[in-house]
LUMDRENZA-597590 format. One line per field, with one value per residue: x, y, z of N, C-alpha, C, CB in turn. Coordinates in nm, 3 decimals, m for minus. Atoms other than C-alpha are relative to their C-alpha. Glycine has a CB too. Example, Ala and Ser with C-alpha at 12.3 -4.5 7.8 and 13.67 -1.06 7.14 Angstrom:
<nodes>
neast	(0.089 / m0.082)
nnorth	(m0.119 / m0.119)
nup	(0.000 / m0.006)
caeast	(1.230 / 1.367)
canorth	(m0.450 / m0.106)
caup	(0.780 / 0.714)
ceast	(0.090 / m0.077)
cnorth	(0.120 / 0.109)
cup	(0.000 / 0.073)
cbeast	(m0.099 / 0.041)
cbnorth	(0.003 / 0.046)
cbup	(0.125 / m0.142)
</nodes>
This chain:
<nodes>
neast	(0.098 / m0.073 / 0.021 / m0.042 / 0.124 / m0.043 / 0.044 / m0.130 / m0.079 / 0.094 / 0.008 / m0.115 / 0.011 / 0.093 / m0.080 / m0.125 / 0.068 / 0.028 / m0.139 / m0.042 / 0.084 / m0.037 / m0.116 / 0.017 / 0.115 / 0.139 / 0.042 / m0.076 / 0.001 / 0.045 / m0.113 / m0.030 / 0.128 / m0.021 / m0.125 / 0.069 / 0.011 / m0.110 / m0.027 / m0.144 / m0.040 / 0.070 / m0.075 / m0.137 / 0.036 / 0.044 / m0.104 / m0.099 / 0.068 / m0.018 / m0.119 / m0.048 / 0.075 / 0.010 / m0.068 / m0.157 / m0.062 / m0.133 / 0.019 / 0.113 / 0.110 / m0.004 / m0.091 / 0.080 / 0.093 / m0.075 / m0.040 / 0.149 / 0.046 / m0.101 / 0.034 / 0.120 / m0.048 / m0.089 / 0.106 / 0.091 / 0.117 / 0.033 / 0.071 / m0.098 / m0.068 / 0.080 / 0.019 / m0.125 / m0.051 / 0.085 / m0.043 / m0.147 / m0.011 / 0.058 / m0.076)
nnorth	(m0.128 / m0.113 / m0.089 / m0.121 / m0.076 / m0.094 / 0.029 / 0.021 / 0.108 / 0.122 / 0.017 / 0.063 / 0.125 / 0.087 / 0.048 / 0.085 / 0.151 / 0.046 / 0.052 / 0.109 / 0.096 / 0.063 / 0.066 / 0.120 / 0.081 / m0.030 / m0.033 / m0.062 / 0.034 / m0.104 / m0.076 / m0.104 / m0.103 / m0.074 / m0.096 / m0.126 / m0.114 / m0.089 / 0.029 / m0.002 / 0.138 / 0.110 / m0.007 / 0.057 / 0.131 / 0.051 / m0.005 / 0.104 / 0.122 / 0.015 / 0.027 / 0.149 / 0.098 / 0.003 / 0.124 / m0.001 / m0.008 / 0.085 / 0.079 / 0.080 / m0.016 / 0.079 / m0.072 / m0.114 / 0.059 / 0.045 / m0.148 / m0.056 / 0.093 / m0.037 / m0.132 / 0.011 / 0.052 / m0.103 / m0.083 / 0.076 / m0.021 / 0.142 / 0.017 / m0.022 / 0.127 / 0.121 / m0.019 / 0.018 / 0.153 / 0.108 / m0.039 / 0.048 / 0.145 / 0.012 / m0.044)
nup	(0.013 / 0.001 / m0.086 / 0.071 / 0.053 / 0.105 / 0.116 / 0.096 / m0.042 / 0.028 / 0.135 / 0.059 / m0.050 / 0.069 / 0.128 / m0.031 / m0.046 / 0.126 / 0.078 / m0.085 / 0.032 / 0.138 / 0.021 / m0.088 / 0.056 / m0.036 / m0.131 / m0.081 / m0.132 / m0.089 / m0.045 / 0.107 / 0.002 / m0.096 / 0.023 / 0.086 / m0.099 / 0.031 / 0.140 / 0.048 / m0.057 / 0.065 / 0.143 / m0.013 / m0.001 / 0.140 / 0.080 / m0.024 / 0.041 / 0.140 / 0.036 / m0.057 / 0.064 / 0.126 / 0.055 / 0.011 / m0.130 / m0.021 / m0.088 / 0.044 / m0.081 / m0.115 / m0.078 / m0.031 / m0.093 / m0.131 / m0.080 / m0.054 / m0.118 / m0.110 / m0.055 / m0.082 / m0.107 / m0.098 / m0.049 / m0.078 / 0.062 / 0.065 / 0.146 / 0.082 / m0.024 / 0.063 / 0.152 / 0.095 / m0.002 / 0.092 / 0.150 / 0.046 / 0.022 / 0.136 / 0.102)
caeast	(0.002 / 0.130 / 0.153 / 0.308 / 0.077 / 0.287 / 0.115 / 0.449 / 0.596 / 0.285 / 0.290 / 0.667 / 0.610 / 0.318 / 0.535 / 0.824 / 0.595 / 0.454 / 0.820 / 0.919 / 0.618 / 0.709 / 1.065 / 0.949 / 0.693 / 0.374 / 0.397 / 0.537 / 0.611 / 0.458 / 0.808 / 0.841 / 0.503 / 0.607 / 0.930 / 0.713 / 0.680 / 1.030 / 1.041 / 1.414 / 1.475 / 1.223 / 1.391 / 1.736 / 1.585 / 1.428 / 1.747 / 1.965 / 1.699 / 1.719 / 2.080 / 2.134 / 1.870 / 1.957 / 2.079 / 2.441 / 2.507 / 2.852 / 2.730 / 2.523 / 2.165 / 2.228 / 2.520 / 2.299 / 2.037 / 2.298 / 2.425 / 2.057 / 1.998 / 2.337 / 2.221 / 1.879 / 2.079 / 2.292 / 1.980 / 1.785 / 1.501 / 1.329 / 1.127 / 1.433 / 1.634 / 1.357 / 1.278 / 1.629 / 1.734 / 1.439 / 1.539 / 1.907 / 1.825 / 1.588 / 1.861)
canorth	(m0.005 / 0.335 / 0.582 / 0.859 / 1.144 / 1.347 / 1.317 / 1.331 / 1.072 / 0.838 / 0.879 / 0.764 / 0.489 / 0.347 / 0.361 / 0.192 / m0.096 / m0.137 / m0.182 / m0.403 / m0.616 / m0.655 / m0.762 / m1.002 / m1.168 / m0.996 / m0.957 / m0.760 / m0.861 / m0.690 / m0.563 / m0.409 / m0.235 / m0.110 / 0.041 / 0.252 / 0.484 / 0.608 / 0.614 / 0.674 / 0.353 / 0.154 / 0.307 / 0.183 / m0.153 / m0.185 / m0.088 / m0.331 / m0.625 / m0.544 / m0.545 / m0.869 / m1.062 / m0.979 / m1.258 / m1.159 / m1.143 / m1.285 / m1.454 / m1.766 / m1.761 / m2.045 / m1.847 / m1.523 / m1.719 / m1.871 / m1.495 / m1.375 / m1.675 / m1.592 / m1.217 / m1.347 / m1.548 / m1.267 / m1.055 / m1.318 / m1.294 / m1.661 / m1.591 / m1.469 / m1.776 / m2.026 / m1.850 / m1.814 / m2.162 / m2.323 / m2.115 / m2.209 / m2.578 / m2.537 / m2.391)
caup	(m0.001 / m0.087 / 0.167 / m0.072 / m0.137 / m0.374 / m0.711 / m0.922 / m0.714 / m0.733 / m1.099 / m1.136 / m0.870 / m1.068 / m1.394 / m1.225 / m1.077 / m1.421 / m1.555 / m1.290 / m1.339 / m1.711 / m1.652 / m1.355 / m1.597 / m1.475 / m1.104 / m0.840 / m0.474 / m0.181 / m0.049 / m0.397 / m0.374 / m0.038 / m0.183 / m0.430 / m0.127 / m0.227 / m0.611 / m0.619 / m0.408 / m0.627 / m0.950 / m0.819 / m0.762 / m1.104 / m1.260 / m1.072 / m1.114 / m1.494 / m1.510 / m1.285 / m1.501 / m1.840 / m2.089 / m2.124 / m1.744 / m1.657 / m1.353 / m1.422 / m1.295 / m1.043 / m0.876 / m0.881 / m0.689 / m0.423 / m0.365 / m0.320 / m0.077 / 0.110 / 0.141 / 0.274 / 0.532 / 0.647 / 0.668 / 0.843 / 0.584 / 0.552 / 0.236 / 0.077 / 0.192 / 0.071 / m0.269 / m0.399 / m0.255 / m0.447 / m0.759 / m0.730 / m0.715 / m1.018 / m1.212)
ceast	(0.101 / m0.040 / 0.039 / m0.116 / 0.036 / m0.040 / 0.104 / 0.068 / m0.088 / m0.005 / 0.142 / m0.001 / m0.088 / 0.081 / 0.123 / m0.053 / m0.043 / 0.125 / 0.049 / m0.094 / 0.032 / 0.130 / m0.010 / m0.105 / m0.143 / m0.023 / 0.104 / m0.019 / m0.040 / 0.113 / 0.034 / m0.100 / 0.039 / 0.133 / m0.035 / m0.025 / 0.113 / 0.037 / 0.138 / 0.046 / m0.059 / 0.073 / 0.140 / m0.022 / m0.024 / 0.129 / 0.110 / m0.071 / 0.006 / 0.130 / 0.061 / m0.076 / m0.007 / 0.087 / 0.134 / 0.081 / 0.122 / m0.034 / m0.113 / m0.113 / 0.004 / 0.084 / m0.070 / m0.103 / 0.073 / 0.038 / m0.120 / m0.021 / 0.109 / m0.030 / m0.125 / 0.048 / 0.056 / m0.102 / m0.108 / m0.158 / m0.037 / m0.062 / 0.122 / 0.095 / m0.078 / m0.028 / 0.119 / 0.067 / m0.075 / 0.057 / 0.140 / 0.001 / m0.085 / 0.085 / 0.093)
cnorth	(0.139 / 0.107 / 0.134 / 0.075 / 0.092 / m0.044 / m0.039 / m0.134 / m0.124 / m0.041 / m0.089 / m0.129 / m0.103 / m0.033 / m0.101 / m0.141 / m0.050 / m0.072 / m0.121 / m0.113 / m0.062 / m0.072 / m0.119 / m0.093 / 0.032 / 0.030 / 0.069 / m0.043 / 0.093 / 0.103 / 0.098 / 0.112 / 0.109 / 0.119 / 0.119 / 0.113 / 0.101 / m0.043 / m0.003 / m0.134 / m0.098 / 0.003 / m0.070 / m0.156 / m0.062 / m0.021 / m0.106 / m0.142 / 0.001 / m0.033 / m0.142 / m0.098 / 0.004 / m0.125 / 0.007 / 0.023 / m0.104 / m0.104 / m0.092 / 0.000 / m0.088 / 0.059 / 0.147 / m0.041 / m0.033 / 0.138 / 0.053 / m0.087 / 0.031 / 0.144 / m0.018 / m0.059 / 0.095 / 0.110 / m0.058 / 0.013 / m0.154 / 0.001 / 0.014 / m0.119 / m0.113 / 0.037 / m0.015 / m0.125 / m0.082 / 0.043 / m0.062 / m0.144 / m0.039 / 0.030 / m0.109)
cup	(0.003 / 0.089 / m0.057 / m0.041 / m0.108 / m0.154 / m0.114 / 0.055 / m0.013 / m0.151 / m0.032 / 0.092 / m0.081 / m0.137 / 0.031 / 0.046 / m0.115 / m0.071 / 0.051 / m0.011 / m0.139 / 0.001 / 0.099 / m0.070 / 0.049 / 0.129 / 0.072 / 0.145 / 0.091 / 0.065 / m0.108 / m0.008 / 0.125 / m0.039 / m0.098 / 0.069 / m0.031 / m0.146 / m0.028 / 0.038 / m0.111 / m0.150 / 0.004 / 0.006 / m0.124 / m0.069 / 0.029 / m0.031 / m0.160 / m0.035 / 0.047 / m0.100 / m0.149 / m0.061 / 0.009 / 0.114 / 0.012 / 0.096 / m0.034 / 0.091 / 0.140 / 0.114 / 0.043 / 0.115 / 0.138 / 0.074 / 0.050 / 0.131 / 0.108 / 0.076 / 0.097 / 0.145 / 0.092 / 0.050 / 0.087 / m0.070 / m0.064 / m0.141 / m0.098 / m0.007 / m0.090 / m0.148 / m0.080 / 0.028 / m0.095 / m0.135 / m0.036 / m0.019 / m0.139 / m0.121 / m0.043)
cbeast	(m0.123 / 0.004 / 0.063 / 0.084 / m0.071 / 0.158 / m0.074 / 0.118 / 0.053 / m0.150 / m0.014 / 0.144 / m0.048 / m0.153 / 0.061 / 0.097 / m0.130 / m0.049 / 0.122 / 0.011 / m0.132 / 0.008 / 0.123 / m0.050 / 0.025 / m0.082 / m0.042 / m0.020 / 0.109 / m0.072 / 0.119 / 0.005 / m0.170 / 0.024 / 0.127 / m0.135 / 0.012 / 0.125 / m0.062 / 0.094 / m0.068 / m0.176 / 0.025 / 0.081 / m0.104 / m0.098 / 0.049 / 0.054 / m0.156 / m0.036 / 0.071 / m0.052 / m0.126 / 0.039 / m0.030 / 0.043 / m0.109 / 0.129 / m0.012 / 0.040 / m0.120 / 0.049 / 0.139 / m0.074 / m0.062 / 0.148 / 0.070 / m0.142 / m0.006 / 0.148 / m0.033 / m0.114 / 0.085 / 0.139 / m0.059 / 0.008 / 0.017 / m0.104 / m0.127 / 0.063 / m0.003 / m0.149 / m0.052 / 0.107 / m0.015 / m0.187 / 0.012 / 0.115 / m0.061 / m0.111 / 0.068)
cbnorth	(0.002 / 0.042 / m0.034 / m0.031 / 0.083 / 0.014 / 0.103 / 0.139 / 0.021 / 0.036 / 0.151 / 0.096 / 0.015 / 0.075 / 0.133 / 0.072 / m0.001 / 0.116 / 0.099 / 0.043 / 0.052 / 0.108 / 0.092 / 0.043 / m0.143 / m0.099 / m0.116 / 0.132 / m0.039 / m0.073 / m0.090 / m0.065 / m0.094 / m0.103 / m0.085 / m0.029 / m0.053 / m0.013 / 0.094 / 0.118 / m0.031 / 0.023 / 0.160 / 0.057 / m0.015 / 0.107 / 0.130 / 0.011 / m0.004 / 0.112 / 0.107 / m0.034 / 0.006 / 0.135 / m0.027 / 0.098 / m0.026 / 0.087 / 0.067 / m0.135 / m0.036 / m0.131 / 0.016 / 0.051 / m0.130 / m0.096 / 0.123 / m0.027 / m0.174 / 0.009 / 0.106 / m0.100 / m0.090 / 0.082 / 0.057 / 0.058 / 0.126 / m0.077 / 0.125 / 0.119 / m0.035 / m0.030 / 0.134 / 0.114 / m0.071 / 0.012 / 0.169 / 0.036 / m0.081 / 0.086 / 0.120)
cbup	(0.146 / m0.119 / 0.117 / m0.117 / 0.112 / 0.012 / m0.032 / 0.008 / 0.144 / 0.046 / m0.077 / 0.004 / 0.128 / m0.024 / m0.077 / 0.122 / 0.105 / m0.079 / 0.011 / 0.143 / 0.010 / m0.112 / 0.018 / 0.152 / 0.030 / m0.029 / 0.072 / m0.020 / 0.033 / 0.110 / 0.033 / m0.137 / 0.035 / 0.117 / m0.066 / m0.059 / 0.154 / 0.108 / m0.086 / 0.066 / 0.162 / m0.001 / m0.046 / 0.135 / 0.074 / m0.086 / 0.007 / 0.156 / 0.058 / m0.069 / 0.043 / 0.180 / 0.050 / m0.048 / m0.135 / m0.089 / 0.110 / 0.056 / 0.111 / m0.021 / m0.087 / m0.036 / m0.087 / m0.132 / m0.064 / m0.035 / m0.098 / m0.121 / m0.042 / m0.071 / m0.121 / m0.077 / m0.032 / m0.090 / m0.107 / 0.159 / m0.110 / 0.091 / m0.036 / 0.038 / 0.165 / 0.081 / m0.031 / 0.014 / 0.145 / 0.007 / m0.017 / 0.108 / 0.136 / m0.007 / 0.036)
</nodes>
């Protein structure tokens, strides 16, 4: 849920969420929607997501998922650990 009230920031956040949904295959996660309260943060996330998931990335998908799982372990975020662990096994 967006708590942001600035119309310009809301418009930018909506466009960024739509762009993120496209690159993620049609959906965005709840934490990504919460990030939209700060369009600059969401914009940085969208760009990093796009760069990390493009076809010509040097790091293979399995290793990217393992890195994200390790970050989830370090931060103590069970959802990140489970999701990226599962994706690493699938790759």
